[in-house]
N, C-alpha and C positions, 0 to 999 in steps of 0.2 A: 038770634043766630048763636050757634055753638062756637067754642073757641077754634075748633078745626075748620069750620066754615069761614070764620073771620080770617084765619091764616091763609086759607086757600084763596079767598077774595083778595087779600093783600098781595099774594104772589101774582095773581092775574093782573092786578092793578099795576104792579111794578113792571110786568112784561109789556103792558099797554103803554106805559110811559116811556119805556125803552124804545119801542117801535116808533112812537111819535118823535122822539129825539133823532132816531135814525133817518126818518123821512125828512125832518127839518134839515139835517146835515146834508142829505143828498140834494135837496132843493137849493140850499145855500151854495153847495159846491158847483152847481150847474148855472148859477145866475151871476150877473154882474153886481158889484157892490151897490150901485145906485138902485137897482131893482130890489136888492135885499132890504134896503132901507124902507122901501114902499110896502113890503110884505111882512116885515118882522113883527109887527104888532097885531097881526090877525090872531084871533083867539083859538081857532081850530085849523087843522090841516086842510080841511075842505075849503074853508074861507081863504086860506093862504093860496091854495091851488087855483081857486076861482079868480082871485086878485092877480095872480101870476099870469094866468091865461089872458085876462083882459088887458094887462099891461103889455104883453107881447103882441096882442092883436092890434094895439094902437101904435106900436113902434114902427111898423112898416115892413116892407119886403126884405130889406137888407138885414135887419136884426133877426128876422125869422130864418132867412137863409143861413146866417151865421150859426144859429142854434142847430139847425138841421145838418149843417156841415159837421159840426162837432159830434153830433150823435151818430151820423153816418160813418165817420172815420174812427170811432171808438171801437176797438177790438179787444176782447178778452182772450189773451193767449196763454197766460200762466199766472200763477200767484193766486191770491185770495180775490174772490169776486167782489167782496166789500171794498177792497182797496181800488179795484178797477172802477167801481161805481163812483167812489169819491174822486177819482182822477178824471172822470169824464167831465 
């Protein structure tokens, strides 16, 4: 690889890591601390999401209703969309 290709790859890798961190932040903002402990050691976002889904599937109807209520009543009216997502 040439130096330019290496630099381009490093830029893309940094963008990838940033996106992974943003996804992790959104998932942590939407979950309870006890659930966060269960999913924090998953190696990939896919594995984290799969574990999160299986956790909520086992919690029962009240937990699912609570999450659905939070999502249903979250409205983005003004400000930055990222801030809204973190507050959901």
